C-alpha positions in Angstrom: -24.1 -177.2 48.9 -23.1 -179.6 51.7 -25.8 -179.6 54.5 -24.7 -180.6 57.8 -27.2 -182.5 60.4 -25.9 -182.7 63.8 -27.0 -185.2 66.5 -25.8 -186.7 69.5 -26.3 -184.4 72.3 -28.3 -185.2 75.4 -28.5 -184.8 79.2 -25.5 -186.2 81.3 -23.9 -186.1 84.4 -20.9 -184.4 85.4 -18.0 -186.4 84.4 -19.9 -188.5 81.9 -19.3 -188.9 77.9 -21.0 -188.0 74.8 -20.2 -188.5 71.2 -21.4 -186.0 68.9 -22.0 -187.0 65.0 -21.9 -184.5 62.1 -23.6 -186.0 59.3 -22.8 -184.3 55.7 -25.2 -184.6 52.6 -22.9 -185.2 50.1 -19.0 -186.0 50.0 -17.8 -182.7 49.1 -17.2 -182.3 52.7 -14.2 -184.1 52.3 -11.9 -181.4 50.9 -12.8 -178.8 53.8 -11.3 -178.7 57.1 -14.1 -179.2 59.2 -14.8 -178.0 63.2 -17.1 -178.3 66.1 -18.5 -175.1 67.7 -20.6 -174.2 70.6 -22.5 -171.6 72.0 -23.7 -171.6 75.9 -26.1 -169.3 76.9 -25.3 -165.8 76.9 -22.1 -166.3 75.2 -20.8 -165.8 71.8 -20.0 -169.2 69.5 -16.6 -170.3 70.1 -14.5 -173.2 68.4 -14.3 -176.3 70.1 -12.0 -178.6 67.8 -10.8 -178.6 64.2 -9.8 -181.3 61.9 -7.8 -181.3 58.5 -9.2 -182.3 55.1 -6.8 -185.3 55.6 -7.5 -185.8 59.2 -4.2 -185.8 60.4 -3.7 -182.2 61.7 -6.5 -181.6 64.8 -6.4 -178.4 67.1 -8.5 -178.0 70.5 -9.7 -175.2 72.6 -7.7 -175.1 75.7 -11.0 -175.4 77.6 -11.3 -179.0 76.1 -7.9 -180.5 75.4 -7.6 -183.7 76.9 -11.2 -184.1 77.1 -12.6 -184.3 73.8 -11.4 -185.8 70.3 -12.4 -184.9 66.9 -12.6 -187.1 64.2 -13.8 -188.2 60.8 -15.1 -190.8 58.6 -14.6 -190.1 55.1 -16.8 -193.4 53.9 -19.6 -192.2 56.1 -19.5 -188.2 55.6 -19.3 -188.1 59.2 -17.1 -185.7 61.8 -17.2 -186.9 65.5 -16.7 -185.2 68.7 -16.0 -187.6 71.3 -16.4 -185.6 74.6 -15.3 -187.2 78.3 -15.0 -186.0 81.4 -17.8 -183.4 80.7 -18.1 -180.8 82.9 -20.9 -177.9 83.7 -19.6 -175.4 81.6 -19.9 -177.8 78.7 -23.3 -177.1 78.6 -24.3 -175.5 75.0 -25.5 -175.9 71.8 -22.7 -177.8 69.4 -22.5 -177.1 65.8 -20.3 -178.4 63.0 -19.2 -176.3 60.4 -16.4 -175.8 58.0 -13.0 -174.4 59.3 -13.3 -171.3 58.9 -17.0 -171.6 59.2 -19.4 -170.9 56.1 -21.6 -168.3 57.7 -24.4 -169.1 56.0 -24.4 -173.0 56.9 -25.2 -173.0 60.5 -27.4 -175.4 61.3 -29.8 -176.2 64.2 -26.9 -177.9 66.3 -27.4 -180.5 69.0 -27.9 -179.4 72.5 -25.5 -181.1 75.3 -26.7 -180.3 79.0 -24.3 -181.3 81.7 -26.2 -181.3 84.9 -25.8 -182.6 88.5 
């Protein structure tokens, strides 16, 4: 199985930027559409952005459209999420997974905290 490890989270001010990385343990991930998900305190996990296996088709939640950009680098077995103009409501644990997700493959995620 492909294992995914998220990194890049941290504490930022509103309006700041972060780039999250999702590193895959094997090249098999390249055949799957991938996505970033997030879960804020007291809320259910939601889809943030997805990218097709070839990287040409991208979809975003309305709440992040125009601010976040998903990308992937097959040579590095990595999926990225560039987050700009961060808002307080972006605070959550961010996870990567397949799209649709493999339910048994959720990792630790990476914490993003936007605070003034």
